[in-house]
N, C-alpha and C positions, 0 to 999 in steps of 0.2 A: 504494499500499499504506499502510496506517495506521501511524503512528509509535507503538511501544511503549516506554515509559519505565519503567524500574524504579523503584519508590517511593523506594528507597534511593539513588538517583542523580539526582533530580530537581533541577533549577535553579529554585528557587522564584521568583525575580525573573522569569525568562524566562516561566515558567507563568503567573504572575499577569498579566503583560502580554497574553499569549495569550487568557486567560480574560476579562479586562476588555474585549477587543477583540471578544469573541463567539465564539470557537471552541466547538465541540461536543466533549466528551470523556467517557471512561468513567473512574471513579475507584473506590478502595476506600473502604469506611465500616467502622463497627464490626459491621455486619450482613452485607450483601451488596454485590456491585458495582453501581453506580448510573450512570445516563447524566445528564449535567449541562451547563450553560452559565450565563453570567451572566443572573441572573433579571430584570435591567433591560433586556436587549435582546430586543425583541419578535419580531425576525427569527429569532434564534437559538431563542427558545422555540417558534416556529412550526415550525422544522426538527426539533426534538425530538418534537414531536406528530406530524409527518410519519413520521419514522424508526420511532415506535412505533405508528403506525397508530391514534393515539388521536383521539377525537371532539374537535373544536375547542372545545366548550364544557365538556369535563371537566377540573376543575381539577388543577394539578400542586402539589407541595409544595416547600419550599425548605430549605436549610441556612443557618441565620442566621450572619452574622459575628461575632455576641457576644450575650450576655444582654441587653446595654443596647439593642442593635437591636431585640430583642423587646419590651422595656418601652417603647420610644419609638414603635413602630408598632402595637401590639395592646393590647385591652383584657384585662388580667390581673386576674381576680378570685382566682385560686388561685396565689399566688405559689410555694408550695411544689412545684408541678409543674415550674415554670422552674428552680427550684433543683436539680432532679434531673438537669439537663443539664450536662455531656455525657452521653448515654446512648442506648440503643436504643429511643427513643420519638419518635413524631411527635405533636405537639400541634396540635389545630386551635383557633385563636382567631378572635375577631371583630377586624376591622381598625379602628384608629382613623383611619389615613390610608392611602392608597395606598402600598405599599412595594415593589412589583413592578410588571412591565410588564402591562398589563390583560388580555393573553391567557393569563397564567399561571392565572387564575382568573376568566374573563370574566363569569360570571353570579352570582358570589358576592361577599359582603363578609367572607369568611371565608378563612383560609389555614392550610394545614398547615405546621408549622415544626419543624426538629430541629436539633440539634447533635450529631453522632456522636462517640462516644468513640474517636476514631482521629487520629492525628497529621495526617491530611489536613486536618482542621478548622483546624489552624493557617495553612494555605494559604487557606482561605476567610477567616479572621480577617484575614490579611495583605492580601487583595484589598479587604477593606472593603465587600463587595457580597454579596448573597444569591445563592446558587448553586441551580438547579433540582436536585431530586433525586427521580428516578424509577428504580425497578428496571430493569436492562437487559435482562430478559426479556419475552417477548411475553405478553400476557394469557393466562392458563390454564396457561402453562409454569413449570417450577420455576425459583426464583431462582438467579442466577448467582453462583458461589462462587469460580471461577477464570476467568482471561482466556481459556483454550484453549477454555472452553465457550461463549464469546459467539458468537452467530449471526453468520456471515459477512455476511449482509445488513444487519446493523447496523454491523458493523466498516467496511465500505466507505463508510460515510456519516459517520464521525467523523473529527476532526482529530487525535486521539490518545489513547491509553489508558495509564493509570498502573497498573502491575501490581505488586501486593503480594502475590503468591502466593495460596495457598488461604485463604479466609475461612471461619470455622467457624460463623457464627451464622444466625439466621433474620431475615427482614425485620422492620423495627421494628413495635412496637406502636403502633396509631393511637389516640389518645384525644381524644374532642370535648370541648373545656372551653367551648363557646359557650353552653351552658345552666347552669342552677343545679347540676344533677347531671351530674358527668362520666360519660362512656359510651365503652366500647371499641367502635370501628368494625370490623365484620366486613367483610373484603376480599371 
């Protein structure tokens, strides 16, 4: 049975160790519940793609540990977008250098990056590594806003769940910043 941890009772040091080691977990954001892992661990990334039934070549997005990490790893022509973080946005940037495991975005030199406006982001910052962020719902299904609505098929394949109660928002808005003109990506 999966371990469910109340957000208000987490042991940050313990969770950071588990996450750095490659655990697969479900966590709250400022939008909906997401499925994640350390984005530097290719085995864990593969597990997430298997759990969600995703095509191996389809890219995933990450939560950045800091704005500095974003500036260090990506070409940023419109700094005003980065300054809106944390927030309910995922920005697609061109990479300057490889910042995650190859299988996160195997056929692209771009990556979706966000920093949620949620206290969980402090855990990402403390870990100092990017986390995979993908909605915990199967394609075509509604986003998950409470732990009790997560598919049992997903729950039995994760190491732990961080429960922060009901989340009230929609999935993040994806904005492609790889071209001269920013554009909103339709899901």
